[in-house]
C-alpha positions in Angstrom: 0.0 0.1 0.1 1.5 3.3 -1.0 1.8 5.7 2.1 0.0 8.9 2.4 3.1 10.9 1.9 3.5 9.6 -1.7 0.3 11.6 -2.6 0.3 14.8 -4.2 -0.1 17.2 -1.2 -1.5 19.9 -3.2 -4.3 18.1 -4.8 -5.9 15.4 -2.3 -6.7 12.1 -4.0 -3.9 12.4 -6.8 -0.7 10.6 -6.8 2.4 12.4 -7.8 2.8 10.4 -11.0 -0.9 11.3 -11.8 -2.3 7.9 -11.0 -3.5 6.9 -7.3 -2.2 3.5 -6.2 -5.0 0.9 -6.7 -4.3 -0.8 -3.4 -5.2 -4.4 -2.4 -8.0 -6.2 -0.9 -6.5 -5.5 2.5 -7.8 -1.9 2.1 -11.3 -3.3 2.7 -10.4 -4.2 6.2 -11.6 -0.5 7.3 -15.2 -1.9 6.4 -17.4 -3.8 9.3 -17.2 -7.4 8.2 -20.9 -7.4 7.0 -20.1 -4.3 4.6 -16.8 -6.0 3.5 -18.4 -9.3 2.6 -21.2 -7.5 0.8 -18.7 -5.3 -1.3 -16.6 -8.3 -2.2 -19.5 -10.1 -3.3 -20.7 -7.2 -5.5 -17.3 -7.0 -7.0 -17.0 -10.7 -7.6 -20.3 -10.6 -9.4 -19.0 -8.0 -11.9 -15.4 -9.3 -12.2 -13.9 -6.3 -10.4 -10.3 -6.5 -9.3 -9.3 -3.4 -7.2 -5.6 -4.0 -8.0 -6.4 -3.5 -11.7 -8.5 -0.4 -11.5 -7.2 2.4 -13.5 -7.2 6.2 -12.3 -6.6 8.9 -14.8 -4.6 12.0 -14.1 -7.6 13.9 -12.9 -8.4 11.3 -10.1 -11.1 9.6 -12.1 -11.6 5.9 -12.6 -12.0 5.6 -16.3 -14.1 2.6 -18.0 -12.1 -0.4 -19.0 -11.3 -0.5 -22.5 -9.3 -2.6 -25.3 -5.6 -2.2 -26.0 -4.1 1.0 -27.2 -5.9 2.8 -30.0 -4.7 2.6 -33.8 -6.7 5.6 -34.6 -3.8 7.7 -35.0 -2.8 5.7 -37.9 -5.4 7.5 -40.1 -8.6 5.5 -39.5 -11.6 7.6 -40.3 -14.7 7.5 -38.1 -17.7 7.2 -40.5 -20.2 10.1 -40.5 -18.2 12.9 -39.0 -17.2 15.8 -41.1 -13.6 16.7 -41.5 -12.3 19.6 -39.8 -8.9 20.9 -41.6 -6.5 21.7 -38.7 -3.2 21.8 -40.6 -2.1 24.5 -42.9 -0.4 22.1 -45.3 -3.7 20.7 -46.1 -5.2 23.8 -47.3 -6.7 26.9 -45.4 -7.3 25.5 -41.8 -10.9 25.9 -40.5 -9.4 25.2 -37.2 -5.8 26.3 -36.3 -4.7 24.6 -33.0 -2.7 26.4 -30.4 -1.1 25.6 -27.1 -2.3 22.8 -24.9 -4.6 24.1 -22.1 -5.7 21.0 -20.6 -4.9 17.3 -20.4 -6.7 14.3 -18.7 -6.5 10.6 -18.6 -8.1 10.2 -22.2 -8.4 13.7 -23.5 -6.5 16.6 -24.3 -7.6 20.3 -24.8 -6.0 22.9 -27.1 -6.7 26.4 -27.5 -7.7 27.0 -31.3 -8.8 29.7 -33.7 -11.9 29.1 -35.9 -11.1 31.2 -39.0 -14.5 31.3 -40.6 -16.1 32.9 -37.7 -12.8 34.6 -36.5 -13.2 33.5 -32.9 -11.3 31.9 -30.3 -12.3 28.3 -29.5 -11.4 25.2 -27.4 -10.8 22.1 -29.2 -11.0 18.6 -27.5 -9.8 15.3 -28.7 -8.2 12.1 -27.5 -4.7 11.4 -26.3 -2.5 9.1 -28.2 -2.4 6.6 -25.5 -6.1 6.6 -25.1 -8.0 3.2 -25.3 -9.8 2.2 -28.2 -13.3 3.2 -27.0 -12.0 6.7 -26.0 -13.0 8.1 -29.4 -16.5 7.0 -28.9 -16.7 8.1 -25.3 -15.6 11.5 -26.5 -18.3 11.6 -29.0 -20.8 10.6 -26.5 -19.6 13.4 -24.2 -20.0 15.9 -27.1 -23.6 14.5 -27.7 -24.6 14.6 -24.1 -23.2 18.3 -23.7 -24.8 19.4 -27.0 -28.2 18.3 -25.6 -27.7 20.6 -22.6 -28.3 24.2 -23.5 -27.7 25.9 -20.2 -25.7 28.9 -18.9 -23.6 26.7 -16.9 -22.9 24.1 -19.5 -20.2 24.9 -22.2 -21.7 25.3 -25.6 -20.6 23.0 -28.1 -20.0 24.6 -31.7 -19.2 21.6 -33.8 -17.9 18.0 -33.7 -15.9 16.3 -36.5 -12.5 14.9 -37.1 -9.0 16.0 -38.2 -6.9 14.7 -41.0 -5.6 11.9 -38.8 -8.9 10.6 -37.9 -9.0 11.9 -34.4 -12.5 13.0 -33.2 -12.7 16.8 -32.3 -15.2 18.7 -30.3 -15.1 22.4 -30.9 -16.4 24.3 -28.1 -16.4 27.7 -26.4 -13.0 28.8 -25.1 -13.4 29.6 -21.4 -10.9 32.0 -20.0 -10.3 31.1 -16.4 -9.3 28.3 -14.4 -10.7 25.3 -12.6 -12.5 25.6 -9.3 -10.1 22.9 -7.8 -7.1 25.3 -8.3 -9.0 28.2 -6.7 -9.9 26.2 -3.7 -6.4 24.6 -3.4 -4.9 28.2 -3.7 -7.1 29.6 -0.8 -6.7 26.4 1.4 -3.0 27.0 1.1 -3.3 30.6 2.3 -4.8 29.5 5.4 -7.6 27.6 7.1 -9.6 30.7 7.4 -9.4 31.9 3.8 -12.0 29.5 2.3 -14.4 30.3 5.1 -13.8 33.9 4.4 -14.9 33.4 0.9 -17.5 30.8 1.7 -20.4 32.8 0.0 -18.7 32.7 -3.4 -18.0 29.1 -3.2 -21.7 28.3 -2.2 -22.7 30.4 -4.9 -20.4 28.4 -7.4 -21.9 25.1 -6.1 -25.5 26.4 -6.5 -24.8 27.0 -10.0 -23.2 23.5 -10.5 -26.1 22.1 -8.9 -28.5 24.1 -11.2 -26.5 22.5 -14.1 -26.8 19.1 -12.9 -30.6 19.5 -12.1 -31.0 20.6 -15.8 -29.1 17.6 -17.1 -31.5 15.4 -14.8 -34.4 17.0 -16.5 -33.0 16.1 -19.8 -32.2 12.5 -18.6 -28.5 12.4 -17.9 -26.6 12.4 -14.9 -23.0 13.4 -14.6 -21.2 11.0 -12.5 -18.1 13.1 -11.8 -19.0 16.3 -10.3 -16.0 17.6 -8.5 -14.2 20.9 -8.4 -11.7 19.5 -10.9 -14.7 19.5 -13.4 -15.8 23.0 -12.7 -14.3 26.0 -14.5 -14.6 29.5 -13.2 -14.5 32.4 -15.8 -12.5 35.5 -15.5 -15.7 37.2 -15.5 -17.3 35.0 -12.7 -19.0 32.8 -14.9 -19.3 28.8 -14.0 -19.3 25.9 -16.1 -19.8 22.3 -15.4 -17.4 20.4 -17.8 -16.2 17.0 -18.4 -19.3 15.0 -19.3 -17.2 12.1 -20.5 -18.6 9.4 -18.3 -22.3 11.0 -18.2 -25.0 8.4 -18.7 -28.6 8.3 -19.5 -31.2 7.8 -16.8 -34.2 8.3 -19.1 -36.8 5.6 -19.3 -36.9 5.8 -23.0 -33.5 7.2 -24.2 -33.9 9.2 -27.5 -30.3 7.7 -28.8 -28.8 4.3 -28.5 -25.3 5.7 -28.9 -25.5 7.0 -25.3 -24.8 4.6 -22.6 -27.8 4.0 -20.2 -27.1 3.8 -16.5 -28.6 0.2 -16.4 -25.7 -0.9 -18.7 -23.0 0.2 -16.5 -21.3 -2.7 -14.8 -18.0 -1.5 -13.6 -16.7 1.1 -11.0 -16.4 4.3 -12.7 -15.8 7.9 -11.3 -13.8 9.7 -8.7 -13.3 7.4 -5.6 -12.5 10.4 -3.5 -16.1 11.7 -4.1 -18.0 8.6 -5.1 -21.5 7.6 -3.9 -21.9 4.1 -2.4 -23.9 2.8 -5.2 -21.1 3.8 -7.7 -18.5 1.9 -5.6 -20.2 -1.4 -6.2 -20.3 -0.5 -10.1 -24.1 -1.4 -10.5 -25.5 1.1 -12.8 -29.2 -0.1 -12.0 -29.0 1.8 -8.8 -27.9 5.1 -10.4 -30.3 8.1 -10.6 -30.2 11.7 -9.9 -29.6 11.2 -6.3 -26.1 9.8 -7.3 -25.3 13.3 -8.5 -26.7 14.8 -5.4 -24.2 12.7 -3.3 -21.4 14.0 -5.5 -22.5 17.7 -4.9 -22.5 16.9 -1.0 -18.9 15.5 -1.6 -17.8 18.8 -3.2 -19.4 20.7 -0.5 -17.3 18.6 2.0 -14.1 19.6 0.1 -15.2 23.2 0.5 -15.6 22.9 4.2 -12.8 20.6 5.1 -10.3 21.0 2.3 -10.5 17.4 1.3 -13.0 15.1 -0.3 -15.0 12.9 2.1 -13.3 9.5 1.1 -9.8 10.8 0.9 -7.4 7.9 1.5 -4.0 6.8 0.4 -5.2 4.3 -2.2 -7.9 3.6 -4.6 -9.2 0.7 -2.7 -9.2 2.4 0.5 -11.3 5.2 -1.1 -13.7 2.8 -2.6 -14.3 1.2 0.9 -14.8 4.5 2.5 -17.3 5.5 -0.3 -19.2 2.1 0.1 -19.4 2.7 3.8 -20.2 6.4 3.7 -19.9 7.2 7.4 -21.4 10.3 8.4 -19.0 13.3 8.0 -17.4 15.2 11.0 -16.8 19.0 10.6 -14.7 21.5 12.7 -16.5 24.1 15.0 -16.1 26.9 12.6 -18.3 25.3 10.0 -21.7 26.7 10.1 -24.2 24.2 11.6 -26.8 24.5 8.8 -24.2 23.9 6.2 -22.8 20.9 7.9 -26.5 19.5 7.9 -26.9 20.1 4.4 -23.8 18.3 3.6 -24.5 15.6 5.8 -27.9 15.1 4.3 -26.6 15.0 0.8 -23.9 12.3 1.9 -26.5 10.0 3.3 -25.6 6.4 2.4 -29.3 5.5 1.6 -30.4 7.6 -1.4 -33.9 7.9 0.1 -32.5 10.1 2.9 -30.6 12.5 0.6 -32.1 15.5 -1.0 -34.1 14.1 -3.8 -33.1 16.6 -6.5 -30.3 18.7 -7.1 -32.6 21.6 -7.3 -33.6 21.0 -3.6 -29.8 20.8 -2.7 -29.3 24.2 -4.5 -32.4 25.6 -2.8 -31.1 24.5 0.7 -27.9 26.4 0.0 -29.7 29.4 -1.3 -31.6 29.5 2.1 -28.4 29.0 4.0 -26.9 32.2 2.2 -30.1 34.1 2.8 -30.0 33.2 6.6 -26.3 33.5 6.6 -26.7 37.1 5.8 -29.3 37.5 8.5 -27.3 35.8 10.9 -24.5 37.9 10.1 -26.6 41.2 10.5 -28.0 39.8 13.9 -24.4 39.2 15.1 -23.4 42.8 14.4 -26.6 44.0 16.0 -25.8 41.7 19.1 -22.3 43.3 19.3 -24.1 46.9 19.4 -26.7 45.6 21.9 -23.9 45.1 24.4 -22.7 48.6 24.0 -26.3 49.6 24.4 -26.4 47.7 27.7 -23.2 49.4 29.0 -24.6 52.8 27.9 -27.9 52.1 29.8 -26.0 50.9 32.9 -24.1 54.4 32.7 -27.3 56.3 32.8 -27.9 56.9 29.1 -24.8 58.7 28.1 -24.5 62.4 27.6 -27.2 64.9 29.0 -29.5 64.7 26.1 -29.1 61.0 25.6 -28.4 61.2 21.9 -25.8 58.5 22.1 -28.3 56.2 23.6 -31.1 56.8 21.3 -28.6 56.7 18.1 -27.2 53.2 19.5 -30.7 51.8 20.0 -31.8 52.8 16.6 -28.8 51.0 15.1 -29.6 47.9 17.2 -33.2 47.8 16.3 -32.3 48.6 12.6 -29.9 45.6 12.6 -32.2 43.2 13.9 -35.4 44.1 11.9 -33.0 43.9 8.9 -32.2 40.4 9.8 -35.8 39.5 10.3 -36.5 41.0 6.9 -34.1 38.6 5.3 -35.2 35.6 7.5 -38.3 36.1 9.3 -37.8 32.9 11.4 -34.3 33.9 12.9 -34.8 33.1 16.5 -31.7 34.9 17.6 -32.7 38.2 16.0 -36.2 37.9 17.3 -35.1 37.2 21.0 -32.4 39.9 21.1 -34.8 42.6 19.4 -37.2 41.6 22.2 -34.4 42.2 24.9 -33.4 45.4 23.3 -36.8 47.0 23.3 -37.6 45.8 26.7 -34.4 47.5 27.9 -35.4 50.8 26.2 -39.0 50.6 27.8 -37.5 50.0 31.2 -35.1 53.1 30.5 -38.0 55.4 29.3 -40.3 54.5 32.3 -37.4 55.2 34.7 -36.6 58.5 33.0 -40.2 59.7 33.2 -41.1 59.2 29.3 -44.1 56.8 29.2 -45.1 58.1 25.8 -41.8 56.7 24.4 -42.2 53.7 26.4 -46.1 53.2 25.0 -44.6 53.6 21.4 -41.9 50.9 22.0 -44.6 48.3 23.3 -46.2 48.3 19.8 -42.7 47.1 18.4 -42.3 44.2 20.7 -42.2 40.8 18.8 -43.8 39.1 21.7 -46.5 40.9 23.6 -45.8 41.3 27.3 -49.1 42.2 29.1 -47.5 42.9 32.5 -45.1 45.4 30.9 -47.8 47.1 28.9 -49.8 47.4 31.9 -47.2 49.1 33.8 -46.4 51.5 30.8 -50.2 52.2 30.6 -50.4 53.2 34.2 -47.2 55.2 34.0 -48.8 56.9 30.7 -52.0 57.8 32.6 -50.1 59.2 35.5 -48.0 61.3 33.2 -51.1 62.5 31.3 -52.7 63.6 34.5 -49.5 65.4 35.6 -49.1 67.1 32.2 -52.8 68.4 32.4 -52.2 69.8 35.7 -48.9 71.4 34.5 -50.8 73.0 31.5 -53.2 74.3 34.0 -50.9 75.8 36.3 -48.7 77.1 33.4 -51.8 78.8 32.2 -52.3 80.4 35.6 -48.7 81.7 35.7 -48.6 82.6 32.0 -48.7 86.4 31.9 -48.8 86.4 28.1 -51.7 83.9 27.7 -54.0 86.7 26.3 -51.4 89.2 24.9 -53.0 89.2 21.3 -56.5 89.7 22.3 -55.3 92.3 24.7 -53.1 94.1 22.1 -56.2 94.3 19.9 -57.9 95.7 22.6 -55.2 98.3 23.2 -55.2 99.3 19.6 -59.1 99.9 19.7 -58.2 102.3 22.8 -55.4 103.9 21.0 -58.3 104.9 18.4 -61.3 105.7 20.5 -59.6 107.5 23.5 -57.8 110.2 21.4 -60.9 110.4 19.0 -63.2 110.8 22.1 -61.0 113.5 23.8 -60.7 115.2 20.3 -64.5 115.4 20.0 -64.6 116.9 23.6 -62.0 119.3 22.9 -64.1 120.4 19.7 -67.3 120.9 21.5 -65.5 122.9 24.1 -63.5 125.2 21.7 -65.9 125.6 18.9 -69.3 125.7 20.5 -71.2 127.6 23.3 -71.2 124.4 25.3 -68.3 124.1 28.0 -67.3 120.6 28.9 -66.7 120.3 32.7 -66.1 117.7 35.5 -69.3 116.0 35.0 -68.9 115.3 31.2 -65.3 113.9 31.8 -66.6 111.7 34.7 -69.3 110.3 32.2 -66.5 109.5 29.9 -64.4 107.9 32.5 -67.4 105.8 33.7 -68.2 104.5 30.1 -64.8 103.4 29.8 -65.1 101.7 33.3 -68.3 100.0 32.1 -66.6 98.8 28.9 -63.6 97.2 30.7 -66.2 95.4 32.9 -68.3 94.3 30.0 -65.1 93.2 28.2 -63.8 91.0 31.1 -67.3 89.4 31.5 -67.9 89.0 27.8 -64.5 87.4 26.9 -63.7 86.0 30.2 -62.3 82.9 28.9 -59.7 85.0 27.1 -59.0 87.7 29.5 -59.7 86.1 33.0 -59.4 82.3 32.7 -56.2 81.8 30.7 -54.0 83.2 33.5 -54.0 84.4 37.0 -52.5 87.7 35.9 -55.3 88.2 33.4 -57.5 89.2 36.3 -55.1 91.4 37.8 -54.6 93.2 34.5 -58.3 93.6 34.0 -58.7 95.0 37.5 -55.9 97.5 36.7 -58.0 98.7 33.7 -61.0 99.2 35.6 -59.3 100.7 38.7 -57.7 103.4 36.3 -61.1 104.3 34.6 -63.2 104.3 37.8 -60.5 106.5 39.5 -60.7 108.8 36.7 -64.3 109.1 37.2 -64.0 109.5 40.9 -61.2 112.1 40.4 -63.6 114.2 38.2 -66.4 114.2 40.6 -64.2 114.8 43.7 -62.5 117.9 42.1 -66.0 119.3 41.0 -67.3 118.9 44.5 -64.0 120.6 45.7 -64.3 123.4 43.0 -60.8 122.4 41.6 -60.5 124.2 38.3 -60.6 122.1 35.2 -56.8 122.6 34.2 -55.8 121.7 37.7 -58.0 118.7 37.7 -56.4 117.6 34.6 -52.9 117.7 36.1 -54.3 115.5 39.1 -55.7 113.1 36.6 -52.4 113.0 34.6 -50.4 112.6 38.1 -52.9 110.0 39.3 -52.9 108.1 35.9 -49.1 108.0 36.0 -48.7 106.9 39.5 -51.2 104.0 39.2 -49.8 103.0 35.9 -46.2 102.9 37.4 -47.4 100.9 40.5 -49.2 98.4 38.0 -46.0 98.1 36.1 -44.0 97.4 39.4 -46.4 94.9 40.8 -48.3 93.4 37.7 -46.8 93.9 34.4 -43.6 96.0 33.4 -45.2 96.7 30.1 -47.7 99.0 31.7 -44.8 101.6 32.3 -45.7 102.7 28.7 -48.9 104.1 30.0 -47.2 105.6 33.1 -44.7 107.2 30.9 -47.2 109.1 28.6 -49.4 110.0 31.6 -46.4 111.8 33.2 -45.5 113.2 29.9 -49.1 114.7 29.6 -48.5 116.3 33.2 -45.5 117.9 31.8 -47.4 119.2 28.7 -50.0 120.7 31.0 -47.5 122.9 32.6 -46.4 124.0 29.3 -49.7 124.6 27.4 -52.6 124.1 29.9 -55.3 125.3 27.1 -54.8 122.1 25.2 -55.6 119.8 28.1 -58.1 117.8 26.1 -55.4 117.1 23.4 -52.9 116.2 25.9 -55.3 113.7 27.6 -56.3 112.3 24.4 -52.7 111.9 23.0 -51.3 110.5 26.2 -54.0 107.8 26.6 -53.7 106.9 23.0 -50.0 106.8 22.7 -49.7 104.7 25.7 -52.5 102.2 24.5 -50.5 102.1 21.0 -47.2 101.2 22.9 -48.8 98.8 25.0 -50.3 97.0 21.9 -47.0 96.7 20.2 -45.4 95.4 23.5 -47.9 92.7 23.9 -47.6 91.6 20.2 -43.8 91.4 20.2 -43.4 89.7 23.5 -41.4 86.5 23.1 -41.6 84.9 26.6 -43.2 85.3 29.8 -40.3 87.0 31.3 -41.3 90.0 29.1 -44.5 90.5 31.2 -42.9 90.0 34.6 -43.6 93.0 37.0 -40.3 95.1 37.6 -40.3 93.9 41.2 -39.6 90.5 40.1 -36.8 91.5 37.8 -35.3 93.4 40.7 -35.3 90.4 42.9 -33.7 88.3 40.1 -31.2 90.8 39.7 -30.4 90.9 43.3 -30.3 87.3 43.6 -27.6 87.1 40.7 -25.6 89.7 42.2 -25.6 88.0 45.6 -24.6 84.5 43.9 -21.9 86.1 42.0 -20.6 87.9 45.3 -20.8 84.6 47.1 -18.7 82.9 44.3 -16.1 85.6 44.4 -15.8 85.1 48.3 
């Protein structure tokens, strides 16, 4: 038995000289006695001698044939068109170039098809190929020609050259074999293939699709492995080398293609072989045989070696016949390991029943894999979220907390969008949302907690009840605060009061202008009683306004009542002042001066204790007092101007106030300033 060290370490299952050692019957010792006896019996029935099994350069057991071919001597194959390949025989249709591939029976050259001016690949038989190699090559061409599929190399023509060698002219694939790519990545390190796992799974899916298409056309490949898959430079995938493909159709369309039931020998690659292939009985072959080979290819992706890798052909066949369940390292995704193990079941009934089902399982794995990767990334951020919550939520405005939570939530939701049954993503999303609900409850934001309750993947009645109770309490508190804010808001009715002030700014000077006109232009003299009547009318207007618009002027704020009382006191005071000065025989000019002084003082007191903006009326009234000393004959004009201008300024101030602090009484501003000065003094001390 040749030791393992004599094998090609770069390509598992191949001998350095190109052929795996056949081995001896002793290689079957790895089998349990019952299986060993059964396999020996199957081989004896078919005359199979493990010591004479021939393995080609690609690690494939080729069919037994007659002695070496005599086709090179110029024997023509009937029915094949001639394809000129030599310039000395005329203008060549196909000009052969360099050898680009070579197997146990065949050789492939690069070529140029002059009539169509295109690069092609030309496949023929090796000089030392057995006699039936030519017919095998033509069978391969006919099978491949029946399979018009994106992952099967197109056949352009078949024929023979001047020497009688059969030729297959096909599309030239610029690329390399998948086996070379896998070998290169395995040599770079154990993690490189796994890092590129998605790409390799995509390739295997394409191979499975090509195999399934062939099955629907009544053929099985029998030699699916990375060596027989080409990866183009643009990423295109081709399943090649259909040389040992057989028909599984119940009624084959052609009798020149071998049917599976005619197979009576061990053929294929022993390192990947299905157990039914190891006994050489074609009556057991069907599409599930190729499914097994797809699983063997997946095994090589995941482990770096085919499932039956062994020092000798005999040992590999024994392992293939036993087909023990595979074992994988911990870094192999569990789902992918299960897919591989299912495809490698010894009993065909327990495998995927079609190559399409195998491809679907791989596609779902990729979808789930992306979902799993997203969930893993979100889980890492969830740990950061836990730490941020433990620290109280991050910075003062909690932006870091909310941003982190949104990233976590987005990650898990995306994972579930790809794979709705991702239990890990569902569980961790639930945990993240519950964490934020608890945080919102502890920080007094029941509204936000209530919104999050609706996002829980699994409803939690007790938590929802707590949020509801907190929300009710918070709503009640907000209503109380709104009510209190309304009572404390000195600007709650500023706009309607501004409108009223503008009305006063027009009616007050207009009325006093009329009084001045009557007094100076008619024989009727305006006296104390008329002025008292005017003041009484404005007092009644203030009372009527307060009652008629109490929701606006009285109910919105506690200071609304104070402001309205100031208005009433001013006008009632004016009326009383005119009556008192008349009873005391105070001359009208002097009474006007007293009215200005009274109004100025009263509005100033109101500005200090109620609303600092009332100082505008105080200033205009005191300005009217000064005007009386300058021109007492224009008392009516000064009174109208002082009242109108003061009202207009008050209206403007009310409309332009931006905050409640603009309506504070002067005393409050003084107290605030004193407190700030005291605090500053304390800090300096």
